[in-house]
Steps between C-alpha positions, in 0.01 A plus 500: 500500500651817637342703219150422629361745755309379802189686385511329163549161661209552740268608222600209278456254784160653579383458141602135503330460837180630345501210254337307785183684402445216254425254781254740664313571178492133405342411833242780472402408143480132587257584780282683246510216249146376458582147387696239693868587475794284606858619522606143432293436189441851355768727353556856614395647165146376555459774760563758229267347243147611420370225729633692801312790656835641609645490148595867487666495842699185422624624164591837651706308756682318220592829331599662829722201576699552181539872567620437856757243386651730236491814716676324786753352259585842357573633848695197620689424178830661612492269803502196271848497341667259264352249261252390761358850502478500121311170499272619779421822314413324174295219651316702765406747229369211292297377798358848554400534135346155514276571798388830344402311184305256717301790644442676169390184319284300746434132462213453255559828312831427328631166620810505279630829638391406850685168500809661351498758777463228764790304347718813495422569864576147617820474295627839613417428864728202550799623300457854633522379860809293420665803337413713804651233724834513320498880507464519881701188588842675524366701795274240658526127447179445697292744297638369173431141600138570597432682172672228297290229664183697431607545138576131454169403660310741276677371190428138590132568570472694175631198310252274678212738432580542131548125462168429668664311788280628782448198726338565836553876466253519213522747213424801716732392778790434265451838330499673837815315606666645188352850527505579873879490566577812293325759719629320809852501358480867407399590854789297641742657251383856567523469877823306474665769289420756770689285748806409292544820298794621709652156547837448326539227244560171680851355515365181348381684191830687477688172538302338221582786265867484599510126433342550158756767414783279626381206293471722195854633549630143539334394173658796322845416645478136390390599152794740473749234615356251251535750216859579599586128514354444156693796358823372655441152359436645158822704520704191596346300219584773252860521626564124474313459176283229656147640526372168634750482782371456852614809697510296824708211359874483600749591226605202291866391486677525170635190328863568593437506874288187471774299326780615737360281778471181291734216606510210253647266769218571748198634316283470818724714712372835625682816393637539857648150504664557163654826625632328812662223297 
């Protein structure tokens, strides 16, 4: 995170903060909607259809949302290291592309493209937030946990929405439960990065990495010892001419030593007793 300047962080956080414009525009367009509109029963895309007098404003908000997500991501990308940052970059970009497609192809004009864009946005939202959570977690457990919970909630609601399991939330309510967490999560992430940017990596995260490296080194050591034991066993088998010999078995006595201790007068006597007599 040290490579990210404060100015760049502030600008990136500001762009993600501006994604809240979606909620403002949605409320304004809903107020202009001539027919009865319910956030529980009606989907968001209906506000951008030809049935809405605020169609142009709503679709412009969709496109602006995608631009804000990508622009903020470009500025904040160096602050999202590791595989979590890679996942966040890919999936948040997918979400941004999806919401732009939703705005360019309104519901009723090209439903196939529109629904694909909505699917891309919802899918990218949940996984993108989870990736962001793992990227910031080494410096803030609290921030990472909040983003991970938002990502899991978004993913679960997306599954319910796509499966048609809406329940009391209704179709519109379930869609909003899946769509709303992304801008909220981006705002939390942007502001949170401003706070934790100079914070060192937590000892817990360092300890986890150390434990993983230690376990890996132990597995390598055991594998090496096993290979050496097998090589030694093979060498002993080759030297004795008994390839099936058990390397851990005690050496067998030869026939001469076995017969020296035999006493025909007392065949049940132990070797010690026979020596004493």
